KOLFI-961512 format. One record per residue (C-alpha): residue in one letter; z, y, x; residue number from 1. Coordinates in nm, 2 decimals. Layout:
BEGIN
   r        w        v        u     k
   A        Z        Y        X   NUM
...
end
This chain:
BEGIN
   r        w        v        u     k
   M    14.86    10.37    15.79     1
   P    15.04    10.48    15.45     2
   T    15.29    10.18    15.37     3
   K    15.33     9.98    15.05     4
   K    15.68     9.83    14.91     5
   A    15.61     9.46    14.78     6
   T    15.62     9.41    14.40     7
   A    15.92     9.17    14.26     8
   A    15.78     8.79    14.25     9
   P    15.84     8.66    13.90    10
   S    16.13     8.51    13.82    11
   S    16.19     8.15    13.78    12
   Q    16.22     8.22    13.40    13
   D    15.84     8.29    13.43    14
   T    15.69     8.03    13.63    15
   K    15.56     7.73    13.48    16
   S    15.60     7.43    13.83    17
   N    15.66     7.05    13.78    18
   S    15.80     7.08    14.15    19
   P    16.16     6.99    14.19    20
   L    16.28     7.37    14.29    21
   T    16.68     7.42    14.33    22
   A    16.85     7.70    14.15    23
   D    16.93     7.86    14.52    24
   F    16.56     7.89    14.60    25
   N    16.46     8.02    14.27    26
   T    16.68     8.27    14.27    27
   T    16.58     8.35    14.64    28
   A    16.25     8.36    14.56    29
   A    16.29     8.61    14.29    30
   T    16.42     8.88    14.52    31
   P    16.21     9.17    14.59    32
   V    16.07     9.15    14.94    33
   D    16.14     9.50    15.16    34
   P    16.06     9.57    15.43    35
   A    15.73     9.73    15.34    36
   F    15.41     9.56    15.40    37
   A    15.16     9.73    15.66    38
   G    14.83     9.67    15.78    39
   E    14.47     9.77    15.88    40
   L    14.15     9.78    15.72    41
   L    13.92     9.82    15.97    42
   P    13.83     9.56    16.21    43
   P    13.95     9.62    16.61    44
   G    13.70     9.84    16.77    45
   A    13.60    10.01    16.47    46
   D    13.75    10.34    16.62    47
   V    13.60    10.39    16.91    48
   D    13.59    10.70    17.16    49
   S    13.33    10.76    17.43    50
   L    13.42    10.86    17.76    51
   K    13.23    11.10    17.94    52
   G    13.18    11.09    18.29    53
   K    12.96    10.89    18.56    54
   R    13.27    10.76    18.73    55
   F    13.61    10.60    18.65    56
   V    13.92    10.37    18.78    57
   I    14.08    10.16    18.54    58
   T    14.42     9.98    18.62    59
   A    14.68     9.85    18.42    60
   A    15.07     9.97    18.38    61
   Q    15.34     9.75    18.30    62
   N    15.62     9.93    18.05    63
   N    15.96     9.98    18.22    64
   T    15.84     9.88    18.58    65
   A    15.80    10.09    18.85    66
   V    15.45    10.17    19.00    67
   N    15.33    10.09    19.35    68
   E    15.32    10.45    19.49    69
   N    15.14    10.37    19.79    70
   F    14.85    10.19    19.56    71
   L    14.85    10.46    19.32    72
   K    14.83    10.74    19.59    73
   S    14.52    10.53    19.73    74
   L    14.38    10.56    19.40    75
   E    14.41    10.95    19.36    76
   T    14.24    11.00    19.67    77
   Y    13.95    10.75    19.58    78
   C    13.93    10.95    19.22    79
   G    13.98    11.33    19.43    80
   A    13.67    11.23    19.68    81
   N    13.42    11.08    19.45    82
   N    13.51    11.29    19.15    83
   A    13.63    10.99    18.94    84
   Q    13.85    10.98    18.62    85
   L    14.19    10.73    18.72    86
   L    14.28    10.57    18.36    87
   A    14.56    10.29    18.36    88
   I    14.55    10.10    18.06    89
   P    14.91    10.05    17.96    90
   F    15.07     9.68    17.87    91
   V    15.40     9.56    17.71    92
   Y    15.58     9.27    17.88    93
   N    15.94     9.17    17.80    94
   P    16.12     9.01    18.12    95
   K    16.48     9.05    17.98    96
   P    16.67     8.90    17.73    97
   G    16.78     9.17    17.45    98
   F    16.46     9.38    17.52    99
   K    16.37     9.65    17.21   100
   K    16.05     9.79    17.13   101
   A    16.22    10.11    17.11   102
   D    16.30    10.08    17.49   103
   V    15.95    10.07    17.61   104
   A    15.88    10.38    17.86   105
   Y    15.63    10.40    18.15   106
   D    15.70    10.51    18.50   107
   P    15.64    10.89    18.46   108
   K    15.39    10.87    18.80   109
   I    15.17    10.69    18.62   110
   Q    15.23    10.87    18.23   111
   K    14.95    11.12    18.30   112
   Y    14.69    10.85    18.34   113
   L    14.81    10.63    18.04   114
   F    14.49    10.53    17.81   115
   N    14.53    10.30    17.51   116
   K    14.26    10.35    17.30   117
   S    13.90    10.16    17.26   118
   A    13.62    10.36    17.44   119
   D    13.23    10.31    17.52   120
   I    13.13    10.37    17.88   121
   T    12.84    10.32    17.82   122
   K    12.66    10.14    17.50   123
   D    12.67     9.80    17.70   124
   L    13.04     9.84    17.83   125
   T    13.34     9.88    17.66   126
   L    13.72    10.01    17.78   127
   C    13.95     9.78    17.54   128
   G    14.28     9.97    17.57   129
   E    14.37     9.89    17.29   130
   V    14.42     9.51    17.35   131
   N    14.80     9.40    17.49   132
   V    14.72     9.06    17.65   133
   S    15.07     8.88    17.81   134
   P    15.06     8.90    18.19   135
   T    15.21     8.52    18.20   136
   V    14.88     8.36    18.03   137
   A    14.67     8.11    18.24   138
   N    14.38     8.30    18.19   139
   P    14.41     8.66    18.03   140
   L    14.04     8.66    17.93   141
   T    14.01     8.36    17.67   142
   G    13.91     8.43    17.33   143
   F    13.78     8.75    17.43   144
   D    13.38     8.61    17.42   145
   N    13.26     8.80    17.10   146
   Y    13.51     9.06    17.06   147
   C    13.31     9.36    17.26   148
   H    13.01     9.26    17.00   149
   G    12.71     9.23    17.23   150
   A    12.88     9.46    17.53   151
   S    13.05     9.39    17.82   152
   G    13.40     9.47    17.77   153
   I    13.74     9.55    18.05   154
   I    14.05     9.39    17.95   155
   A    14.41     9.50    18.14   156
   S    14.55     9.26    18.28   157
   P    14.74     9.24    18.63   158
   Q    14.54     8.91    18.71   159
   V    14.23     9.00    18.82   160
   A    13.97     8.78    18.64   161
   L    13.58     8.82    18.57   162
   K    13.38     8.62    18.35   163
   S    12.98     8.57    18.24   164
   L    12.88     8.56    17.90   165
   P    12.50     8.47    17.77   166
   G    12.27     8.67    17.67   167
   L    11.95     8.69    17.49   168
   G    11.67     8.60    17.77   169
   A    11.66     8.67    18.11   170
   G    11.85     8.96    18.27   171
   N    12.08     9.00    17.98   172
   A    12.41     8.87    18.07   173
   R    12.73     9.04    17.97   174
   F    13.07     9.04    18.13   175
   L    13.45     9.06    18.08   176
   Y    13.65     9.21    18.34   177
   T    14.00     9.23    18.38   178
   T    14.21     9.53    18.59   179
   G    14.42     9.43    18.82   180
   A    14.78     9.63    18.78   181
   V    14.93     9.96    18.96   182
   T    15.29     9.84    18.87   183
   E    15.47     9.59    19.06   184
   R    15.58     9.27    19.01   185
   N    15.82     9.23    18.72   186
   Y    15.87     8.92    18.54   187
   S    16.10     8.68    18.38   188
   D    16.26     8.39    18.60   189
   A    16.08     8.13    18.37   190
   K    15.78     7.91    18.46   191
   A    15.55     8.12    18.30   192
   G    15.72     8.48    18.47   193
   K    15.67     8.27    18.82   194
   M    15.35     8.19    18.79   195
   A    15.20     8.55    18.70   196
   S    15.38     8.68    18.97   197
   E    15.17     8.48    19.17   198
   H    14.86     8.60    19.05   199
   H    14.99     8.96    19.00   200
   T    14.70     9.16    19.22   201
   Y    14.77     9.58    19.30   202
   G    14.38     9.65    19.19   203
   A    14.18     9.83    19.00   204
   L    13.84     9.83    18.84   205
   L    13.56    10.09    18.97   206
   V    13.30    10.19    18.69   207
   E    13.01    10.38    18.82   208
   V    12.73    10.47    18.57   209
   D    12.40    10.63    18.67   210
   K    12.14    10.84    18.50   211
   D    12.01    10.63    18.31   212
   G    12.31    10.45    18.15   213
   N    12.37    10.13    18.38   214
   F    12.70    10.04    18.51   215
   F    12.77     9.91    18.85   216
   V    13.11     9.77    18.87   217
   R    13.33     9.66    19.16   218
   Q    13.68     9.53    19.22   219
   L    13.96     9.74    19.41   220
   T    14.20     9.53    19.60   221
   A    14.55     9.67    19.78   222
   D    14.62     9.56    20.11   223
   P    14.98     9.56    20.21   224
   T    15.02     9.92    20.29   225
   G    14.88    10.03    19.95   226
   A    14.52    10.09    20.10   227
   F    14.20     9.96    19.99   228
   Q    13.81     9.93    20.14   229
   D    13.52     9.98    19.87   230
   L    13.23     9.89    20.03   231
   T    13.21    10.08    20.40   232
   D    13.51    10.33    20.28   233
   K    13.89    10.29    20.29   234
   Y    14.12    10.48    20.09   235
   T    14.47    10.55    20.25   236
   P    14.79    10.68    20.07   237
   D    14.79    10.99    20.28   238
   G    14.47    11.14    20.15   239
   K    14.25    11.02    20.42   240
   V    13.90    10.86    20.37   241
   L    13.81    10.64    20.65   242
   H    13.40    10.59    20.65   243
   D    13.20    10.33    20.84   244
   Q    13.46    10.04    20.80   245
   P    13.31     9.71    20.92   246
   V    13.26     9.43    20.65   247
   E    13.36     9.09    20.69   248
   A    13.09     8.87    20.51   249
   I    12.87     8.90    20.21   250
   E    12.81     8.56    20.02   251
   L    12.46     8.59    19.84   252
   G    12.35     8.45    19.48   253
   D    12.15     8.14    19.57   254
   I    11.87     8.19    19.73   255
   H    11.59     7.95    19.55   256
   V    11.31     8.13    19.85   257
   E    11.02     7.96    19.65   258
   K    11.12     8.17    19.36   259
   T    11.22     8.46    19.50   260
   D    11.30     8.76    19.31   261
   P    11.05     9.04    19.57   262
   V    11.29     9.37    19.41   263
   Q    11.58     9.17    19.50   264
   E    11.46     9.08    19.86   265
   S    11.43     9.43    19.87   266
   I    11.78     9.52    19.74   267
   A    11.95     9.26    19.97   268
   F    11.70     9.36    20.31   269
   G    11.56     9.68    20.24   270
   K    11.61    10.05    20.34   271
   G    11.94    10.15    20.16   272
   G    12.00     9.77    20.08   273
   I    12.29     9.59    20.03   274
   M    12.26     9.46    20.43   275
   D    12.14     9.78    20.55   276
   T    12.45     9.92    20.38   277
   M    12.74     9.71    20.51   278
   K    12.62     9.52    20.81   279
   P    12.83     9.25    20.71   280
   K    12.95     9.01    21.02   281
   Y    12.90     8.68    20.83   282
   L    12.61     8.62    20.55   283
   F    12.63     8.28    20.37   284
   L    12.35     8.14    20.19   285
   Q    12.37     7.92    19.93   286
   D    12.03     7.69    19.79   287
   I    11.81     7.84    20.03   288
   M    11.55     7.63    19.92   289
   D    11.46     7.52    19.56   290
   F    11.21     7.22    19.64   291
   T    10.99     7.31    19.40   292
   A    10.71     7.10    19.52   293
   R    10.90     6.77    19.47   294
   N    11.23     6.86    19.29   295
   H    11.34     6.50    19.18   296
   H    11.38     6.59    18.82   297
   D    11.02     6.65    18.76   298
   I    10.86     6.45    19.02   299
   D    10.77     6.14    18.75   300
   D    10.58     6.41    18.57   301
   P    10.20     6.39    18.60   302
   F    10.11     6.75    18.47   303
   F    10.41     6.90    18.67   304
   R    10.22     6.75    18.97   305
   A     9.95     6.85    18.86   306
   E    10.10     7.21    18.83   307
   E    10.20     7.21    19.17   308
   K     9.88     7.11    19.34   309
   A     9.67     7.39    19.15   310
   R     9.94     7.59    19.30   311
   G     9.89     7.49    19.64   312
   N    10.30     7.38    19.63   313
   T    10.37     7.13    19.93   314
   V    10.73     6.98    20.04   315
   E    10.62     7.16    20.41   316
   G    10.50     7.44    20.25   317
   G    10.86     7.53    20.12   318
   I    11.03     7.44    20.46   319
   D    10.78     7.74    20.59   320
   L    10.90     7.98    20.35   321
   V    11.25     7.91    20.43   322
   A    11.22     7.93    20.81   323
   A    11.01     8.22    20.76   324
   W    11.27     8.38    20.56   325
   L    11.55     8.29    20.77   326
   K    11.33     8.46    21.09   327
   E    11.23     8.77    20.89   328
   H    11.62     8.83    20.78   329
   Q    11.81     8.77    21.08   330
   S    12.00     8.99    21.26   331
   P    12.16     9.04    21.64   332
   D    12.47     9.16    21.50   333
   R    12.54     8.88    21.19   334
   Q    12.58     8.52    21.20   335
   D    12.39     8.34    20.92   336
   I    12.56     8.08    20.75   337
   V    12.34     7.79    20.55   338
   V    12.54     7.60    20.35   339
   A    12.49     7.26    20.27   340
   S    12.37     7.31    19.89   341
   N    12.23     7.06    19.64   342
   H    11.87     7.20    19.65   343
   N    11.90     7.18    20.02   344
   E    11.96     6.81    19.99   345
   F    11.65     6.75    19.74   346
   F    11.48     6.74    20.04   347
   Q    11.66     6.44    20.21   348
   R    11.68     6.21    19.87   349
   W    11.30     6.29    19.86   350
   L    11.29     6.10    20.17   351
   T    11.46     5.88    20.08   352
   E    11.32     5.76    19.74   353
   A    10.97     5.91    19.76   354
   D    10.70     5.68    19.82   355
   A    10.46     5.86    20.02   356
   R    10.13     5.61    19.94   357
   Y    10.10     5.83    19.62   358
   D    10.18     6.15    19.73   359
   V     9.87     6.25    19.98   360
   D     9.91     6.62    19.98   361
   N    10.29     6.54    20.17   362
   A    10.23     6.21    20.29   363
   R    10.22     6.31    20.68   364
   F    10.52     6.54    20.66   365
   W    10.74     6.25    20.47   366
   H    10.59     6.00    20.74   367
   E    10.70     6.29    21.02   368
   C    11.02     6.32    20.89   369
   C    11.11     5.99    20.81   370
   A    11.00     5.89    21.21   371
   E    11.22     6.18    21.34   372
   R    11.52     6.05    21.15   373
   L    11.44     5.69    21.26   374
   R    11.48     5.81    21.60   375
   Q    11.77     5.97    21.54   376
   I    11.96     5.67    21.39   377
   E    11.82     5.47    21.69   378
   A    12.00     5.73    21.92   379
   G    12.32     5.66    21.74   380
   N    12.33     6.06    21.58   381
   Y    12.39     5.91    21.23   382
   G    12.48     6.25    21.11   383
   F    12.16     6.41    21.23   384
   D    12.05     6.69    20.95   385
   I    11.70     6.60    20.88   386
   F    11.67     6.97    20.67   387
   E    11.83     7.18    20.96   388
   W    11.57     6.98    21.19   389
   A    11.28     7.05    21.00   390
   V    11.30     7.44    20.97   391
   R    11.42     7.47    21.30   392
   Q    11.06     7.33    21.39   393
   K    10.89     7.58    21.23   394
   A    11.09     7.89    21.40   395
   N    11.32     8.01    21.68   396
   L    11.68     8.07    21.47   397
   P    11.92     8.14    21.71   398
   Q    12.12     8.35    21.44   399
   A    12.13     8.04    21.18   400
   T    12.41     7.79    21.17   401
   F    12.35     7.50    20.93   402
   L    12.67     7.37    20.77   403
   Q    12.71     6.98    20.65   404
   E    12.84     6.84    20.34   405
   N    13.23     6.87    20.39   406
   D    13.23     7.12    20.69   407
   S    13.49     7.40    20.67   408
   F    13.43     7.76    20.73   409
   K    13.68     8.02    20.70   410
   I    13.66     8.37    20.73   411
   C    13.97     8.65    20.75   412
   K    14.21     8.34    20.88   413
   D    14.49     8.56    20.97   414
   E    14.52     8.73    20.67   415
   P    14.78     8.60    20.36   416
   G    14.66     8.26    20.22   417
   G    14.58     8.13    20.53   418
   G    14.17     8.27    20.49   419
   I    13.89     8.25    20.28   420
   E    13.69     7.91    20.27   421
   C    13.32     8.02    20.25   422
   A    13.14     7.65    20.33   423
   M    13.16     7.51    19.91   424
   H    12.86     7.57    19.77   425
   G    13.02     7.48    19.43   426
   H    12.84     7.15    19.36   427
   E    13.06     6.87    19.47   428
   G    13.40     6.85    19.28   429
   A    13.74     6.62    19.36   430
   N    13.69     6.28    19.39   431
   G    13.35     6.24    19.27   432
   S    13.30     6.52    19.01   433
   R    13.08     6.79    18.94   434
   G    13.19     7.08    19.09   435
   S    13.32     7.39    18.87   436
   P    13.53     7.72    18.97   437
   A    13.80     7.63    18.71   438
   G    13.81     7.27    18.90   439
   F    13.83     7.45    19.24   440
   R    14.17     7.65    19.15   441
   T    14.37     7.34    19.17   442
   L    14.29     7.30    19.52   443
   G    14.50     7.64    19.62   444
   E    14.26     7.80    19.87   445
   K    14.05     8.12    19.86   446
   C    13.69     8.04    19.80   447
   N    13.36     8.20    19.78   448
   T    13.12     7.95    19.62   449
   A    12.78     7.96    19.39   450
   H    12.57     7.70    19.26   451
   T    12.61     7.84    18.88   452
   H    12.40     8.12    18.92   453
   T    12.72     8.27    18.68   454
   A    12.90     8.53    18.84   455
   G    13.29     8.44    18.80   456
   I    13.62     8.50    18.95   457
   V    13.89     8.25    18.82   458
   G    14.18     8.25    19.03   459
   D    14.12     8.26    19.38   460
   I    13.75     8.13    19.35   461
   Y    13.48     8.40    19.34   462
   T    13.13     8.29    19.23   463
   A    12.82     8.45    19.32   464
   G    12.53     8.48    19.09   465
   V    12.15     8.42    19.20   466
   Q    11.95     8.63    19.44   467
   G    11.63     8.46    19.30   468
   D    11.43     8.50    19.00   469
   L    11.65     8.51    18.67   470
   D    11.37     8.28    18.52   471
   M    11.29     7.96    18.70   472
   E    11.10     7.83    18.45   473
   Y    11.40     7.54    18.39   474
   N    11.63     7.75    18.25   475
   K    11.55     7.77    17.90   476
   G    11.73     7.99    17.61   477
   P    12.07     8.23    17.65   478
   S    12.17     8.33    17.98   479
   S    12.47     8.39    18.14   480
   W    12.30     8.42    18.50   481
   S    12.25     8.76    18.70   482
   H    12.18     8.88    19.06   483
   S    12.55     8.88    19.15   484
   H    12.68     8.89    19.51   485
   V    13.08     8.84    19.67   486
   I    13.17     9.12    19.93   487
   T    13.47     9.02    20.13   488
   Y    13.66     9.26    20.33   489
   P    13.82     9.25    20.67   490
   D    14.19     9.24    20.52   491
   G    14.07     8.91    20.29   492
   A    14.00     9.16    19.95   493
   R    13.70     9.09    19.78   494
   A    13.46     9.22    19.50   495
   I    13.15     9.12    19.32   496
   I    12.87     9.34    19.28   497
   T    12.57     9.32    19.04   498
   T    12.24     9.45    19.07   499
   V    12.10     9.65    18.78   500
   D    11.76     9.76    18.71   501
   G    11.63     9.81    19.10   502
   K    11.94     9.90    19.22   503
   W    12.28     9.77    19.32   504
   R    12.49    10.12    19.27   505
   A    12.50    10.40    19.09   506
   D    12.37    10.61    19.41   507
   D    12.10    10.40    19.48   508
   V    11.74    10.46    19.43   509
   K    11.51    10.21    19.25   510
   H    11.43     9.95    19.54   511
   D    11.02     9.84    19.55   512
   P    10.93     9.50    19.57   513
   M    10.91     9.35    19.89   514
   P    10.65     9.06    19.96   515
   L    10.77     8.71    20.06   516
   P    10.75     8.68    20.50   517
   T    10.51     8.45    20.57   518
   L    10.54     8.26    20.92   519
   A    10.22     8.43    21.01   520
   D    10.42     8.72    20.98   521
   V    10.66     8.60    21.20   522
   N    10.58     8.38    21.42   523
   G    10.20     8.51    21.47   524
   T    10.08     8.22    21.38   525
   P     9.84     8.11    21.10   526
   A    10.11     8.03    20.78   527
   A    10.24     7.68    20.79   528
   A    10.16     7.60    20.43   529
   N     9.94     7.35    20.24   530
   G     9.79     7.18    20.61   531
   N     9.76     7.50    20.84   532
   T    10.02     7.43    21.00   533
   P    10.07     7.45    21.41   534
   Q    10.07     7.06    21.43   535
   D     9.80     7.08    21.23   536
   Q     9.61     7.29    21.44   537
   K     9.64     7.05    21.73   538
   A     9.56     6.75    21.54   539
   E     9.22     6.93    21.40   540
   A     9.16     7.05    21.78   541
   A     9.23     6.70    21.85   542
   A     9.02     6.56    21.60   543
   K     8.71     6.80    21.70   544
   K     8.77     6.68    22.04   545
   R     8.78     6.32    21.96   546
   S     8.42     6.36    21.76   547
   A     8.19     6.58    21.96   548
   P     7.93     6.43    22.11   549
   P     7.92     6.32    22.45   550
   A     7.85     6.55    22.72   551
   P     7.47     6.52    22.83   552
   R     7.49     6.30    23.19   553
   K     7.37     6.46    23.49   554
   I     7.11     6.25    23.70   555
   A     7.06     6.29    24.04   556
   V     6.74     6.37    24.16   557
   P     6.61     6.23    24.47   558
end
């Protein structure tokens, strides 16, 4: 914009002041200021373009830095195969002393893809190409919570990050994403430069837009050859697209089976859904039980207990649903890993703290489980998992593995970094503290976690959202919860997918609700919930036998 010359400051003779200013200072202060002033009248984002298209691949490019040629070629392979637009947001970083602004240049190989404007991809997603974030900051998303004015946003950075932001009401979370970079490492030798180099990721962000204007985002991360995998397709520098590639693992958001979302069930397990498409080797299940019936937060609330009774909810009924859910969804080609989680552990807490004398609806099941726990202690099995035992009493679950606290379960062990730890739910932090993704970052381990119901990427910590209903009655007010899940590929690369409007990707069809399975469905036995378990049937049969009138005696006739 046009610049304005500064007007001269008033002379010392024109200025009345009691301050003891020296003559030298007054002389300097009266000297006109030159160079010119500069400024912008409008706030950032006031001049916003609109991008046309349905698929975008967005990365970042550093000035005066060579591109990773193989990764760039792989991105071009993807764009050619999927009719996508490649955009590289330029950022400026000066790793060498004496660097001048006039020296800024970009690798000619990336020049045609550079994009440095603010642009709306959809009405709910803004590409912040005008933002220059130093690659050496610890968290590149700090301070941008309100930058996009209620929309989600994309910020250029070589460090991959994802932050969920609250929206008003369930299902209205917003997201801030970073991109990863297509240029090589080029940092100073100072501490900040070394730390930035450690977190530098050859990556990009894939954005898909469906016909209704909903956006779907996935992270793309290069392997050492520059190739990368997206879902079941791998894209290579030599222009090849390799289909039907395996997926190492999927970590669904927290299950909370008593509060399941029928549409999310269909998205995850229905035809054309996540499992049907990707067929992962491992499926990690967090907070599989909500433990609604006797949650310790509400157990002393008489009105809550009245509501649970009116709904027919019992503790055993919740266990029945867990068993039926696992049985219904198990696959012979996949191992299901039930991660030790705080809601699962509520069951053990209930056994320890409850007084069954005043809980008639759950008394028998409480006594049965306590008796089994005591039998195991008497047998010397002190680490016995009563939750696993209770679930396995209900259904045959050969594909399920139950983890306990402090267990370890690493995948992709042969990949750089020593694998990804998947046995942490996320509720337990270091030294007895509460767990958090930011806290886990200090472990120096790659981890997939859950617990917060809030999707995120903080360093090497990827956090899933929730598979269950976004309105669980106890969460009030603005919410950052989302139906988000973590995908892990065989090379250790990861991506977070978020379902929107009944779909998990732009080319998906809207999924119809899937009913929650019962034990009657999976075992061919009457439903176990609310006093109709196989054990109840046996007890009823025995009671009828005891109460039946004696058979008439046969009297021999001489």
